[in-house]
ZALUMTI-998986 format. One line per field, with one value per residue (C-alpha): residue in one letter; x, y, z negated. Coordinates in nm, 2 decimals, always signed. Layout:
kolnu = (A_...)
xx = (X_...)
yy = (Y_...)
zz = (Z_...)
This chain:
kolnu = (M_R_K_K_N_W_P_A_L_L_L_W_L_S_C_L_L_P_L_A_G_S_A_A_A_L_D_N_I_T_A_D_A_A_S_I_T_I_P_V_P_A_E_W_Q_D_R_E_L_K_L_V_A_A_P_L_C_D_S_F_R_Q_G_Q_S_Y_P_L_P_A_L_F_E_G_R_P_G_K_A_I_R_I_D_R_F_Q_S_G_T_D_L_L_Y_D_N_F_T_L_T_G_N_D_V_A_L_A_D_G_A_C_V_A_A_V_E_P_A_A_A_R_Y_R_G_P_L_L_R_P_A_E_I_K_G_I_S_C_V_V_D_I_D_D_A_V_K_L_G_A_R_Y_V_H_E_N_I_P_L_N_R_L_L_A_L_D_A_G_P_E_E_R_I_I_E_F_E_Y_N_G_E_K_I_P_F_R_A_S_L_V_E_Y_F_D_A_R_F_R_Q_F_Y_E_N_G_I_A_V_F_V_V_F_F_N_E_Y_S_D_S_P_A_N_L_P_L_R_H_P_K_T_T_A_E_P_P_M_M_L_A_A_F_N_T_A_T_P_E_G_I_K_Y_F_T_A_A_T_A_F_L_A_E_R_Y_T_R_S_D_A_E_Y_G_Q_I_C_A_L_I_V_G_N_E_V_Q_Q_H_A_V_W_Y_N_M_G_K_T_P_Y_Q_E_V_A_R_D_Y_A_H_A_V_R_L_A_Y_L_A_S_R_A_Y_N_P_D_L_R_I_Y_I_S_L_E_H_H_W_S_L_G_L_K_S_S_L_Q_A_V_P_G_R_A_L_L_E_A_F_N_Q_V_V_R_T_E_G_D_F_L_W_N_L_A_F_H_P_Y_P_E_N_L_F_N_P_R_F_W_L_D_R_S_A_R_N_T_A_D_T_P_R_I_T_F_R_N_L_G_Q_L_V_E_I_M_S_R_E_P_F_L_Y_R_G_Q_C_R_D_I_A_L_T_E_Q_G_F_N_L_E_A_E_T_P_E_A_E_Q_L_Q_A_A_A_Y_A_Y_A_Y_R_K_V_K_A_L_S_P_R_I_S_A_F_I_L_H_R_H_A_D_H_P_D_E_G_G_L_K_L_G_V_W_N_S_D_L_S_K_K_R_L_M_Y_D_V_F_A_A_A_G_T_P_R_E_E_A_A_F_A_F_A_L_P_V_I_G_I_A_S_F_E_E_T_P_E_A_A_E_R_C_Q_S_I_F_D_V_P_A_E_D_L_C_F_D_F_L_A_H_L_P_E_A_E_E_E_N_N_L_A_L_E_E_R_D_I_V_R_A_A_G_W_L_T_R_V_L_F_Q_H_P_P_A_D_G_W_G_R_V_G_F_A_V_T_L_P_E_A_A_G_R_N_L_Q_L_G_F_E_T_M_L_G_H_A_D_S_D_G_V_R_F_R_I_A_V_D_G_E_V_I_F_D_A_V_Q_Q_P_G_P_P_T_S_H_L_L_D_M_T_A_Y_A_G_K_K_V_K_I_D_F_L_V_E_K_Y_G_N_N_S_A_D_W_A_Y_W_V_Q_P_S_L_L_R_S_D_A_A_A_D)
xx = (+1.19_+1.39_+1.34_+1.15_+1.32_+1.04_+1.19_+1.23_+0.88_+0.72_+0.91_+0.80_+0.43_+0.45_+0.58_+0.30_+0.03_+0.18_-0.16_-0.32_-0.11_-0.06_+0.20_+0.56_+0.69_+1.04_+1.00_+1.25_+1.53_+1.80_+2.12_+2.44_+2.73_+2.86_+2.59_+2.22_+2.05_+1.74_+1.56_+1.43_+1.10_+1.15_+0.95_+1.20_+1.53_+1.60_+1.51_+1.73_+1.66_+1.78_+1.78_+1.77_+1.73_+1.60_+1.60_+1.31_+1.20_+0.94_+1.19_+1.20_+0.82_+0.79_+0.97_+1.32_+1.58_+1.78_+2.01_+1.90_+2.21_+2.17_+2.29_+2.26_+2.19_+2.17_+2.01_+2.01_+1.96_+1.79_+1.91_+2.09_+2.36_+2.49_+2.74_+2.55_+2.77_+2.79_+2.99_+2.99_+2.61_+2.44_+2.16_+2.01_+1.75_+1.66_+1.38_+1.44_+1.28_+1.33_+1.26_+1.25_+1.24_+1.20_+0.88_+0.87_+0.82_+0.83_+0.89_+0.89_+1.05_+1.28_+1.52_+1.31_+1.58_+1.95_+2.10_+2.16_+2.50_+2.62_+2.49_+2.75_+2.57_+2.37_+2.15_+1.92_+1.81_+1.66_+1.29_+1.12_+0.83_+0.64_+0.43_+0.40_+0.57_+0.54_+0.61_+0.78_+0.98_+1.07_+1.26_+1.42_+1.47_+1.10_+1.03_+1.24_+1.05_+0.73_+0.85_+0.82_+0.97_+0.92_+0.95_+0.93_+1.17_+1.11_+1.40_+1.36_+1.56_+1.62_+1.78_+1.97_+2.14_+2.37_+2.33_+2.27_+2.55_+2.74_+3.12_+3.15_+2.90_+3.04_+2.95_+2.99_+3.08_+2.93_+3.08_+2.80_+2.86_+3.19_+3.06_+3.09_+2.75_+2.74_+2.53_+2.47_+2.70_+2.50_+2.17_+2.35_+2.52_+2.18_+2.03_+2.34_+2.30_+1.93_+1.95_+2.24_+2.04_+1.73_+1.93_+2.11_+1.76_+1.62_+1.39_+1.36_+1.33_+1.10_+1.23_+0.96_+1.16_+0.99_+1.08_+1.01_+0.92_+1.23_+1.28_+1.66_+1.78_+2.03_+1.75_+1.54_+1.66_+1.51_+1.15_+0.91_+0.84_+0.46_+0.51_+0.30_+0.45_+0.36_+0.17_-0.05_+0.20_+0.51_+0.60_+0.72_+0.70_+1.03_+1.17_+1.15_+1.10_+1.47_+1.80_+1.94_+1.64_+1.68_+2.06_+2.01_+1.71_+1.89_+2.21_+2.03_+1.85_+2.18_+2.35_+2.08_+2.11_+2.49_+2.50_+2.21_+2.19_+2.55_+2.60_+2.80_+2.53_+2.81_+2.56_+2.25_+2.01_+1.69_+1.46_+1.24_+1.21_+0.87_+0.87_+0.67_+0.35_-0.02_+0.03_-0.34_-0.37_-0.11_-0.19_-0.12_+0.12_+0.30_+0.28_+0.25_+0.01_-0.32_-0.25_-0.45_-0.40_-0.26_+0.03_+0.08_+0.08_+0.33_+0.58_+0.54_+0.59_+0.91_+1.02_+0.95_+1.13_+1.43_+1.45_+1.42_+1.70_+1.93_+1.91_+1.91_+2.28_+2.36_+2.13_+1.85_+1.67_+1.58_+1.21_+1.06_+0.71_+0.44_+0.22_-0.16_-0.42_-0.77_-0.98_-1.03_-1.31_-1.42_-1.35_-1.35_-1.11_-1.15_-1.01_-0.67_-0.57_-0.69_-0.83_-0.95_-0.66_-0.79_-0.77_-0.41_-0.30_-0.44_-0.29_+0.05_+0.04_-0.04_+0.26_+0.49_+0.37_+0.38_+0.74_+0.86_+0.73_+0.94_+0.90_+0.73_+0.53_+0.24_+0.26_-0.11_-0.28_-0.62_-0.71_-1.07_-1.34_-1.33_-0.99_-1.14_-1.35_-1.15_-1.46_-1.34_-1.57_-1.87_-1.72_-2.01_-1.80_-1.57_-1.76_-1.67_-1.66_-1.38_-1.52_-1.56_-1.54_-1.27_-1.05_-1.01_-0.94_-1.30_-1.26_-0.89_-0.92_-1.05_-0.70_-0.53_-0.78_-0.75_-0.37_-0.37_-0.53_-0.40_-0.28_-0.11_+0.09_+0.46_+0.57_+0.27_+0.36_+0.19_+0.36_+0.42_+0.17_+0.28_+0.06_+0.30_+0.09_-0.25_-0.37_-0.67_-0.77_-0.83_-1.17_-1.13_-0.90_-1.12_-1.07_-1.36_-1.19_-0.86_-1.04_-1.20_-0.86_-0.69_-0.97_-0.94_-0.57_-0.63_-0.90_-0.69_-0.38_-0.58_-0.72_-0.38_-0.23_-0.49_-0.38_+0.00_+0.23_+0.05_+0.06_+0.42_+0.40_+0.16_+0.32_+0.10_+0.10_+0.23_+0.46_+0.35_+0.08_+0.18_+0.04_+0.02_-0.17_-0.51_-0.63_-0.58_-0.44_-0.29_+0.00_+0.05_+0.20_+0.06_+0.26_+0.50_+0.55_+0.40_+0.13_+0.11_-0.22_-0.39_-0.30_+0.07_+0.01_-0.20_+0.06_+0.33_+0.13_+0.06_+0.25_+0.35_+0.21_+0.03_-0.18_-0.49_-0.54_-0.45_-0.69_-0.99_-1.13_-1.17_-1.45_-1.73_-1.61_-1.65_-1.96_-1.82_-1.77_-1.45_-1.20_-1.30_-1.64_-1.72_-2.01_-2.28_-2.27_-2.54_-2.55_-2.68_-2.40_-2.47_-2.13_-2.10_-1.78_-1.94_-2.30_-2.43_-2.52_-2.89_-2.90_-2.74_-3.02_-2.84_-2.47_-2.44_-2.09_-2.19_-2.46_-2.25_-2.24_-2.62_-2.64_-2.71_-2.45_-2.41_-2.18_-1.89_-1.53_-1.46_-1.68_-1.55_-1.52_-1.18_-0.99_-0.85_-0.65_-0.88_-0.72_-0.37_-0.50_-0.67_-0.82_-1.18_-1.41_-1.54_-1.76_-1.53_-1.69_-1.50_-1.74_-1.75_-1.63_-2.00_-2.31_-2.35_-2.20_-2.47_-2.49_-2.84_-2.96_-3.30_-3.37_-3.66_-3.65_-3.76_-4.03_-3.90_-4.04_-4.04_-3.68_-3.52_-3.39_-3.09_-2.85_-2.50_-2.19_-1.90_-1.80_-1.43_-1.19_-0.89_-0.67_-0.54_-0.54_-0.92_-1.10_-1.41_-1.69_-2.06_-2.22_-2.59_-2.83_-3.17_-3.46_-3.70_-3.56_-3.61_-3.28_-3.24_-2.87_-2.66_-2.32_-1.98_-1.68_-1.33_-1.00_-0.93_-1.11_-1.41_-1.75_-2.00_-2.37_-2.67_-2.99_-3.33_-3.49_-3.78_-4.04_-3.95_-3.99_-4.14_-4.12_-3.92_-3.72_-3.45_-3.15_-2.90_-2.55_-2.45_-2.13_-2.05_-1.73_-1.70_-1.44_-1.19_-1.27_-0.91_-0.84_-1.19_-1.16_-1.50_-1.54_-1.86_-1.72_-1.90_-2.25_-2.50_-2.87_-2.91_-3.15_-3.07_-3.23_-3.07_-3.18_-3.03_-2.86)
yy = (+3.46_+3.29_+3.44_+3.20_+3.08_+3.19_+3.05_+2.71_+2.73_+2.83_+2.55_+2.30_+2.41_+2.40_+2.04_+1.94_+2.07_+2.03_+2.00_+2.30_+2.58_+2.73_+2.61_+2.70_+3.01_+2.86_+2.67_+2.49_+2.44_+2.26_+2.08_+1.96_+1.77_+2.06_+2.32_+2.39_+2.68_+2.85_+3.09_+3.40_+3.56_+3.91_+4.08_+3.95_+4.01_+4.35_+4.25_+4.14_+3.76_+3.46_+3.10_+2.80_+2.43_+2.13_+1.76_+1.61_+1.38_+1.33_+1.38_+1.75_+1.77_+1.59_+1.88_+1.74_+2.02_+2.08_+2.37_+2.60_+2.81_+3.06_+2.93_+3.27_+3.62_+3.94_+4.06_+3.76_+3.88_+3.64_+3.32_+3.20_+2.95_+2.75_+2.46_+2.13_+1.98_+2.17_+2.03_+1.69_+1.69_+1.66_+1.92_+1.75_+1.59_+1.89_+2.14_+2.51_+2.81_+3.17_+3.44_+3.82_+4.00_+3.66_+3.59_+3.29_+3.40_+3.05_+2.73_+2.35_+2.38_+2.09_+2.03_+1.94_+1.83_+1.73_+1.88_+1.61_+1.76_+1.61_+1.26_+0.99_+0.81_+0.97_+0.68_+0.62_+0.31_+0.01_+0.09_-0.11_+0.03_-0.30_-0.29_-0.66_-0.79_-1.06_-1.06_-1.30_-1.48_-1.83_-1.92_-1.63_-1.84_-1.90_-1.53_-1.46_-1.73_-1.56_-1.24_-1.04_-0.69_-0.59_-0.77_-0.66_-0.78_-0.74_-0.61_-0.58_-0.30_-0.49_-0.78_-0.57_-0.38_-0.60_-0.42_-0.75_-0.94_-1.20_-1.20_-1.47_-1.31_-1.14_-0.78_-0.51_-0.17_+0.13_+0.47_+0.71_+1.07_+0.96_+0.65_+0.29_+0.12_-0.26_-0.45_-0.82_-0.97_-1.29_-1.10_-0.83_-1.10_-1.28_-0.97_-0.90_-1.23_-1.19_-0.82_-0.91_-1.19_-0.97_-0.69_-0.91_-1.03_-0.69_-0.71_-0.40_-0.43_-0.25_-0.28_-0.29_-0.15_-0.24_-0.31_-0.64_-0.64_-0.75_-0.80_-0.78_-0.50_-0.40_-0.34_-0.13_+0.20_+0.09_+0.05_+0.34_+0.41_+0.36_+0.02_-0.23_-0.56_-0.88_-0.71_-0.91_-0.93_-0.89_-0.56_-0.22_+0.13_+0.30_+0.50_+0.87_+0.97_+0.98_+1.11_+0.75_+0.61_+0.86_+0.79_+0.41_+0.45_+0.70_+0.50_+0.19_+0.38_+0.54_+0.20_+0.05_+0.35_+0.34_-0.03_-0.08_+0.24_+0.22_+0.31_-0.01_-0.22_-0.42_-0.56_-0.53_-0.24_-0.13_+0.13_+0.21_+0.21_+0.16_+0.29_+0.06_-0.13_-0.04_+0.23_+0.32_-0.02_+0.11_-0.13_-0.42_-0.33_-0.02_-0.08_+0.25_+0.11_+0.28_+0.62_+0.90_+0.90_+1.26_+1.14_+0.84_+1.06_+1.30_+1.04_+0.84_+1.16_+1.21_+0.85_+0.90_+1.24_+1.09_+0.80_+1.05_+1.28_+0.99_+0.82_+1.13_+1.19_+0.86_+0.85_+1.10_+0.85_+0.62_+0.67_+0.68_+0.55_+0.55_+0.25_+0.23_-0.04_-0.04_+0.11_+0.47_+0.64_+0.33_+0.33_+0.57_+0.86_+0.82_+0.47_+0.44_+0.13_+0.17_+0.47_+0.54_+0.57_+0.90_+1.05_+0.92_+1.04_+1.39_+1.42_+1.29_+1.53_+1.83_+1.75_+1.72_+2.04_+2.23_+2.12_+2.15_+1.94_+1.67_+1.40_+1.10_+0.85_+0.62_+0.23_+0.12_-0.22_-0.24_-0.58_-0.69_-0.58_-0.94_-1.09_-1.44_-1.33_-1.25_-1.09_-0.73_-0.62_-0.67_-0.49_-0.29_-0.06_+0.05_+0.34_+0.61_+0.89_+1.06_+0.95_+0.58_+0.34_+0.14_+0.17_-0.17_-0.26_-0.19_+0.19_+0.22_+0.53_+0.72_+0.68_+0.83_+1.11_+1.19_+1.19_+1.42_+1.70_+1.96_+1.93_+1.60_+1.73_+1.79_+2.12_+2.08_+1.72_+1.39_+1.16_+0.80_+0.54_+0.17_-0.12_-0.32_-0.59_-0.73_-1.07_-1.29_-1.58_-1.93_-2.02_-2.40_-2.65_-2.68_-2.58_-2.33_-2.16_-2.14_-1.98_-1.72_-1.64_-1.60_-1.39_-1.16_-1.11_-1.05_-0.79_-0.62_-0.61_-0.44_-0.19_-0.10_-0.09_+0.16_+0.39_+0.35_+0.55_+0.72_+0.37_+0.25_-0.11_-0.39_-0.64_-0.95_-1.10_-1.38_-1.62_-1.92_-1.97_-1.93_-2.16_-1.89_-1.63_-1.68_-1.94_-1.73_-1.89_-1.61_-1.77_-1.86_-2.18_-2.38_-2.37_-2.66_-2.57_-2.90_-2.74_-2.42_-2.25_-2.12_-1.77_-1.86_-1.89_-1.57_-1.38_-1.50_-1.39_-1.04_-0.77_-1.00_-1.07_-1.36_-1.15_-1.10_-1.47_-1.57_-1.32_-1.39_-1.66_-1.40_-1.20_-1.45_-1.55_-1.19_-1.12_-0.84_-0.80_-0.61_-0.52_-0.16_-0.25_-0.25_-0.47_-0.31_-0.39_-0.35_+0.01_-0.10_-0.27_-0.61_-0.64_-0.64_-0.45_-0.16_-0.10_+0.26_+0.42_+0.45_+0.07_-0.05_-0.16_-0.32_-0.37_-0.67_-0.59_-0.24_-0.40_-0.68_-0.52_-0.55_-0.92_-1.23_-1.50_-1.85_-2.15_-1.97_-2.04_-1.69_-1.42_-1.08_-0.83_-0.86_-0.70_-0.97_-0.98_-1.13_-1.32_-1.20_-0.85_-0.60_-0.55_-0.67_-0.66_-1.00_-1.15_-1.42_-1.72_-2.02_-2.32_-2.53_-2.88_-2.99_-2.83_-2.49_-2.15_-1.88_-1.50_-1.35_-1.01_-0.85_-0.67_-0.48_-0.50_-0.20_-0.22_-0.35_-0.05_-0.25_-0.37_-0.69_-0.72_-0.94_-1.07_-1.05_-1.21_-1.44_-1.75_-1.80_-1.99_-1.81_-2.11_-2.35_-2.64_-2.64_-2.94_-2.74_-2.55_-2.58_-2.23_-2.17_-1.87_-1.90_-1.65_-1.69_-2.04_-2.14_-2.23_-2.04_-2.11_-2.42_-2.48_-2.63_-2.40_-2.55_-2.37_-2.17_-1.90_-1.73_-1.81_-1.53_-1.54_-1.32_-1.46_-1.33_-1.16_-0.99_-1.21_-1.06_-0.69_-0.47_-0.74_-0.76_-1.09_-1.27_-1.36_-1.61_-1.68_-2.03_-2.23_-2.60_-2.80_-3.03_-3.25_-3.13_-2.77_-2.68_-2.46_-2.36_-1.98_-1.91_-1.58_-1.42_-1.15_-0.82_-0.95_-0.69_-0.65_-0.45_-0.34_-0.45_-0.47_-0.80_-1.15_-1.33_-1.68)
zz = (-3.31_-3.04_-2.69_-2.46_-2.14_-1.91_-1.58_-1.75_-1.89_-1.56_-1.38_-1.63_-1.60_-1.22_-1.23_-1.47_-1.23_-0.88_-0.71_-0.87_-0.75_-0.41_-0.16_-0.24_-0.06_-0.03_+0.30_+0.51_+0.25_+0.42_+0.32_+0.49_+0.35_+0.14_+0.09_+0.05_+0.22_+0.08_+0.33_+0.15_+0.26_+0.40_+0.12_-0.14_+0.04_-0.12_-0.48_-0.76_-0.77_-0.96_-0.84_-1.07_-1.02_-1.22_-1.17_-0.97_-1.24_-1.51_-1.80_-1.73_-1.72_-2.05_-2.22_-2.25_-2.25_-1.93_-1.89_-1.61_-1.52_-1.25_-0.91_-0.76_-0.90_-0.69_-0.37_-0.13_+0.22_+0.46_+0.28_-0.03_+0.04_-0.26_-0.30_-0.29_-0.56_-0.89_-1.18_-1.02_-0.97_-0.63_-0.61_-0.30_-0.52_-0.74_-0.71_-0.70_-0.86_-0.75_-1.01_-1.02_-1.35_-1.52_-1.32_-1.09_-0.74_-0.59_-0.77_-0.73_-0.38_-0.27_+0.01_+0.32_+0.56_+0.57_+0.88_+1.14_+1.22_+0.89_+0.97_+1.00_+1.29_+1.56_+1.68_+1.85_+1.66_+1.83_+1.87_+2.16_+2.36_+2.33_+2.01_+1.91_+1.60_+1.34_+0.97_+0.73_+1.00_+0.90_+1.23_+1.42_+1.73_+1.73_+1.69_+1.99_+2.19_+2.09_+2.24_+1.91_+1.93_+1.57_+1.23_+0.88_+0.61_+0.23_+0.03_-0.35_-0.52_-0.84_-0.65_-0.41_-0.69_-0.90_-1.23_-1.40_-1.22_-1.41_-1.43_-1.15_-0.91_-0.60_-0.55_-0.29_-0.43_-0.26_-0.33_-0.41_-0.54_-0.70_-0.86_-0.75_-0.74_-0.73_-0.48_-0.47_-0.20_-0.14_-0.07_+0.15_+0.35_+0.40_+0.55_+0.75_+0.93_+0.99_+1.10_+1.34_+1.50_+1.53_+1.68_+1.93_+2.05_+2.09_+1.78_+1.56_+1.18_+0.94_+0.59_+0.32_+0.02_-0.31_-0.67_-0.85_-1.22_-1.41_-1.79_-1.75_-1.97_-1.71_-1.46_-1.69_-1.54_-1.20_-1.34_-1.38_-1.75_-1.68_-1.53_-1.73_-1.85_-1.67_-1.38_-1.14_-0.85_-1.07_-0.91_-1.06_-0.93_-0.84_-1.13_-1.02_-1.38_-1.51_-1.36_-1.39_-1.20_-0.93_-0.91_-0.85_-0.61_-0.39_-0.40_-0.28_+0.00_+0.10_+0.10_+0.33_+0.57_+0.58_+0.65_+0.88_+1.10_+1.23_+1.59_+1.64_+1.47_+1.29_+1.04_+1.27_+1.25_+1.09_+1.25_+0.95_+0.57_+0.41_+0.05_-0.16_-0.06_-0.05_-0.30_-0.35_-0.52_-0.76_-1.05_-0.82_-0.54_-0.69_-1.06_-1.25_-1.49_-1.56_-1.43_-1.26_-0.89_-0.89_-1.10_-0.88_-0.57_-0.72_-0.83_-0.51_-0.30_-0.49_-0.42_-0.05_-0.04_-0.22_+0.04_+0.32_+0.19_+0.09_+0.43_+0.64_+0.58_+0.76_+1.06_+1.12_+1.35_+1.06_+1.00_+0.65_+0.59_+0.32_+0.28_+0.27_+0.32_+0.47_+0.18_+0.30_+0.11_-0.07_-0.44_-0.73_-0.77_-1.14_-1.14_-1.31_-1.11_-0.75_-0.56_-0.20_+0.04_+0.16_-0.19_-0.24_+0.10_+0.06_-0.29_-0.16_+0.13_-0.09_-0.32_-0.02_+0.14_-0.19_-0.25_+0.11_+0.40_+0.55_+0.81_+0.65_+0.86_+0.79_+0.76_+0.76_+0.71_+0.89_+0.77_+0.84_+0.59_+0.44_+0.46_+0.50_+0.80_+1.11_+1.29_+1.23_+1.52_+1.29_+0.99_+0.85_+0.64_+0.93_+1.07_+1.32_+1.07_+0.88_+0.55_+0.66_+0.36_+0.54_+0.84_+1.01_+1.37_+1.45_+1.39_+1.42_+1.64_+1.34_+1.17_+1.48_+1.49_+1.13_+1.14_+1.45_+1.25_+1.01_+0.74_+0.83_+1.13_+1.09_+1.26_+1.49_+1.59_+1.49_+1.25_+1.36_+1.27_+1.25_+1.16_+0.95_+0.78_+0.88_+1.00_+1.08_+0.87_+1.01_+0.86_+0.91_+1.07_+1.39_+1.75_+1.72_+1.43_+1.61_+1.91_+1.67_+1.51_+1.84_+1.99_+1.69_+1.76_+2.14_+2.07_+1.80_+2.03_+2.31_+2.07_+1.94_+2.29_+2.39_+2.10_+2.19_+2.15_+1.86_+1.70_+1.77_+1.63_+1.55_+1.32_+1.27_+0.92_+0.93_+1.11_+0.91_+0.65_+0.29_+0.03_-0.24_-0.04_-0.21_+0.03_+0.34_+0.65_+0.86_+1.04_+1.41_+1.25_+0.96_+0.64_+0.71_+1.08_+1.19_+1.39_+1.60_+1.64_+1.96_+1.83_+1.89_+2.27_+2.28_+2.08_+2.32_+2.62_+2.48_+2.67_+2.95_+3.30_+3.15_+2.92_+3.13_+3.18_+2.83_+2.67_+2.89_+2.66_+2.39_+2.56_+2.52_+2.17_+2.06_+2.27_+2.49_+2.87_+2.83_+2.56_+2.58_+2.42_+2.05_+1.95_+1.74_+1.37_+1.11_+0.99_+0.65_+0.45_+0.29_+0.14_-0.24_-0.20_-0.03_-0.16_-0.10_-0.43_-0.33_-0.25_-0.58_-0.81_-1.09_-1.16_-1.40_-1.51_-1.62_-1.84_-1.98_-2.33_-2.35_-2.23_-2.43_-2.43_-2.57_-2.55_-2.35_-2.44_-2.31_-2.16_-2.04_-1.76_-1.58_-1.29_-1.07_-0.75_-0.49_-0.20_-0.28_-0.19_-0.40_-0.75_-0.79_-1.08_-1.20_-1.47_-1.63_-1.79_-1.93_-1.96_-2.27_-2.31_-2.31_-2.17_-2.00_-2.08_-2.04_-2.01_-1.96_-1.85_-1.88_-1.55_-1.42_-1.04_-0.83_-0.57_-0.24_-0.05_+0.28_+0.24_+0.10_-0.26_-0.29_-0.56_-0.41_-0.56_-0.48_-0.68_-0.73_-0.96_-1.12_-1.18_-0.93_-1.17_-1.22_-1.09_-1.01_-1.18_-1.13_-1.10_-1.15_-1.15_-1.31_-1.30_-1.60_-1.64_-1.27_-1.10_-0.77_-0.71_-0.78_-0.62_-0.71_-0.65_-0.60_-0.62_-0.30_-0.12_-0.28_-0.15_-0.07_-0.16_-0.10_-0.28_-0.18_-0.48_-0.30_-0.46_-0.80_-0.68_-0.95_-1.22_-1.54_-1.54_-1.72_-1.50_-1.64_-1.51_-1.61_-1.57_-1.64_-1.61_-1.31_-1.48_-1.73_-1.85_-1.95_-1.64_-1.55_-1.51_-1.35_-1.18_-1.06_-0.83_-0.85_-0.91_-0.81_-0.72_-0.40_-0.13_+0.22_+0.56_+0.64_+0.55_+0.26_+0.26)
């Protein structure tokens, strides 16, 4: 029988279950330009020990054979110091196992810091004290006029790297670990020009570093193996699963740090790198397919660590951020597509602490509860508790409080929080709607300012409306820059001597006497997106297999991306060429018990080419709802069902074309029967 390689087996098992074990005992592993230093706990210093390393990637966990030569054997003393480069391989991105008598004493530990003394540039990078910023800048001169001090810029990995460059395309070669890595010159020069102009005008840049889905064979190494084809937002997770994927990801991160953190700012500067986007919605914004969140957290933690280590060698002042949105405890941990932000963050942090803590920071998106409703101060699911369903501007202090506690501190200090994407929808093209939108910005700005410097930046999304953002109108300009909104002037006044006078209009709009107040919101949630379990009477989607249906061209449950944001469950019906498509449910309603019974849902169309769909709901044949939905924002509805309390009824969902039915993708968004203390429509 062949002798088992126990150190390799133990390392493999530790990587398979990184969240189940205790924290690694190998803390504070550091590296410089030439070496890696592993501190050894006092109780192990007089023992015969062996140190081995393995690549930080999934290929090893999946059982592929990697040689594990001893990097050190003997009695170590207080620390083991090894050459960082071994046989042409950089061990900076490996994890380390220390064994004694072929038993793993500590495993899965990674480099936690690259010594600043080895850094090429010593900063500090541009990072203004004023918090206000704006995203997706379409006119830099106008951003300067607005007084923006922060912006974010999106850089896609697959386009930055020129792995698929044609013979005539210009490239910039970057020497990385003895290999020349090609970068696309046209894109690099585009960002050079923008970053220089931002820097010259005192505007700091957050880079949102992400990976587009690409079918190019040359770009296949950039894409995580679990990325699904044709994903909703055409994105792909970073490939931390193979040595080749790690090579290209770290090379690209190093390139950005080398070029844009220079002390002379020759190409401009960036102050921060955000790794991915809204990762708890991982099927949409960080596409690892249908995957348990623990695996997403592990591989994302590796991507963030890799970015940190690769950039640290160039300028230690460059901050690395993770990205989360406003769903905090809301959602199911069992979901393979989107999970509560709290669950993802805790799992991420446990991986990081187990493998060796490093300085990551948090980029958060506290959008209002309903992206189409700017009245965040009435958000019912934003509560002042640590397990709040959402964290929005209403309860933003909760985020600061949570991140100020163990285990999220780094060496006893708070990590930075930056609000890097959030905005306020214009509900209609009216002066009143503009006032409401501008008031929301003024109130949010004051809330963030009160939490500064724990929150270092507030980047409003966006400079101008985008026509493909699910019907949202978030800009200080309209989409063609022909009209600026009232929010433009309020933004420009923020942080200036004009602020007090410019913000005064917002108080009566919100219904407060000062910006330190928070209006009361209903404690009982009416939202179909946050129904307490005890108040959910009937989930129509869960009972779809039992329903009757007739005359539908298509009928199914779908996960769709609502409002260019997050995954939502819908009942999809495609109406026929003639007549009504129907799906019927037999439901026994509970007694009202002194409360209201409501049928909550949204109507929405999934194709922009539809010319409208008529939606109806009938109870025992009597129509109680009839409306035409056009492409654009979804429409929310709460129907009073209290009269049917205690009865068994037949509820029919019906759809009919409103013209040509070819593009009529009719969505009933999360249809539910629920109890509520509030009145229905």
